[in-house]
C-alpha positions in Angstrom: 24.6 -163.3 154.2 22.5 -164.4 157.1 18.8 -164.2 157.0 18.5 -163.0 153.4 15.0 -163.6 152.0 13.9 -163.0 148.4 10.1 -162.7 148.1 7.3 -161.1 146.2 6.8 -157.4 146.9 3.6 -156.7 148.9 1.7 -153.4 148.9 2.9 -152.6 152.5 6.5 -152.7 151.1 5.9 -150.0 148.5 7.1 -147.0 150.6 10.2 -148.8 151.9 11.1 -150.0 148.3 10.8 -146.4 147.1 13.1 -145.2 149.8 15.7 -147.9 149.1 15.5 -147.0 145.4 15.9 -143.3 146.1 18.9 -143.9 148.3 20.5 -146.2 145.8 20.3 -143.7 142.9 20.4 -140.3 144.6 23.0 -138.0 143.0 24.4 -141.0 141.1 24.0 -139.8 137.5 22.5 -136.3 138.0 21.9 -134.1 141.0 18.9 -135.6 142.9 17.1 -138.4 141.2 13.7 -139.6 140.1 14.1 -143.4 139.9 12.0 -143.8 143.1 9.2 -141.9 141.4 9.5 -144.2 138.4 9.0 -147.2 140.7 5.9 -145.5 142.1 4.5 -144.8 138.6 5.3 -148.3 137.2 3.0 -149.9 139.8 0.0 -147.9 138.4 0.6 -149.1 134.9 -1.8 -151.7 133.5 1.3 -153.6 132.3 2.7 -154.0 135.9 2.6 -157.6 137.0 2.9 -157.8 140.8 4.0 -161.4 140.6 7.2 -160.2 138.9 8.2 -157.6 141.5 10.6 -159.0 144.2 12.3 -157.6 147.2 15.4 -158.7 149.1 15.1 -158.6 152.8 18.0 -158.9 155.2 17.3 -159.4 158.8 13.7 -158.1 158.2 14.8 -154.9 156.5 14.3 -154.3 152.7 17.7 -153.9 151.1 16.8 -154.2 147.4 14.2 -154.8 144.8 13.8 -155.9 141.2 10.9 -155.5 138.8 10.8 -158.0 135.9 8.9 -157.6 132.7 7.0 -160.3 130.8 8.0 -159.9 127.2 5.6 -162.5 125.9 
């Protein structure tokens, strides 16, 4: 993979991450999907730690994301 970058998610990535999440899960388990809405809601939680949210960027396009949880 050329030009793959893993970096922290920034606020200006939010919409693109939600679109990638929607596209990844749409009609996968049930008709439609709400995983992208869950991502949106998670960011508003007091337990959300922005330093543990990462995106994968390929040739300057967001192609994936991951949200980690601090269990300490």
